[in-house]
Each structure stands twice: as structure tokens, then as C-alpha cells.
N, C-alpha and C positions, 0 to 999 in steps of 0.2 A: 724582230726587236730583241735587244739584249737587256736583261734585267738582273738586278742584284736584290735578293730577298734576305733581310737581316732580322733576327729575333734576339732580343736581350731584355733583361730586367733593369729597372732603374730605382733609385732610392726615392726620388720625387719627380713626378711627371713634369710639373711646371718648370723646375730647374733644368731638367733634360731638354725640354722643348725650347727654352730660351737659348741654350748653348747650340742646339741643332739649328735653330733659325739663324743665329749669328754666323754659323759655319757655311752658309749657302755658297758664298764665293769660292771658298776652298774646294768644296765638292765640285762646282762647275769647272774650276781650273783643272781638276783631275779627271774630267770626263763625264760627270753626272749630268744628265739632261733634265731629269725631273725626279721628284720624290713624293710618295704618298705615305702618310703615317697612320697606323692602326694601333688600337689598344685592345687587349683581350677583354672580353665582356666579364670574365670571371676574376681577372687580376689587372686593375688599371695601371699597375707598374710594369706589366709585360708589354713591350713595344715591338711592333712589327713594322718594318720599312720595306716598301716596294719601290725600287729606284730604277729608272731607265738609264742606261749607260751607253756611251758611244762605242766602247770596246771592252770586252770582258777581261782582256789582259790588263788594261788600265784599272778596272774595278778590283782585280786581284791585288795589284800593286797598292792601291789605296787602302784596302782592308788590312794590309800588312804593314802599313806605314806608321812611323813614329807620330806623325801629325794626328792620325786617327786615335792612336793609343792615348795621346794627351787629351784630345777632345772627350773621349769616353771617360777618362778620369775626372775631368772638370764637370762633365754632365752627370756624374753619379751613377754610371753603369755598374751594376752590382754582381754581374756574372759574366762568364765568357760568352761572347756573342756566337750565334750560329749563322753561317753564311751559306747561301745557295746561289750559284751562278747559273742563270737560266737563258736559254735561247728559245724564242717562239718561232717554230718552223713555218706556221701558216696562221695568219690572222683570221678569225672567224668573221663571217659577214652576217650582218643583220642582228 
């Protein structure tokens, strides 16, 4: 499995979530297969995303795209996101 892990802060979670939800089709068109949203228990404006991706090269292109920069601005992202591109070599059983 190929995954993209993203961490960033937002001004307002509800605004960010609305923009994120509205963006689902664009993410899918760029290779995203699924996304899970997490919030820090100590800072509800710190967002973590764990996204399955069809190809990490496409994930890298998306994270550098003008489309994503525009979405982050509209969503109220307040800091520079951190990105981790991950490959799961073996899936645990059980």
C-alpha cells in the first residue's frame, strides 16, 4: 500500500473540513483512493491526513500542484504542511 501522510494547522476546523470534503473529486482524479482525517488531542486545529494513493509519484505531483495550494489557502491552512510518502512493505495479519 502506498500512503501519503500530511500534517498541518488550520484557522478553523469546520471551514477546513468543508473545503476538504468538497475537494474529494479532485483528489480522486489525481490518484487518491481514500483519506482518513485525524485531529490532535492537544490542538484541534492540528490536522493529520492519512491518504491511500495509487502511485506515490502522482501523490508528489499533487502535493506540489497549484490546485492544492489554492485549496489550502481557501481552507485556512495556517502553516507549511509536512508530507511523508510511505510504502507499506507487508501488511500485518490479524
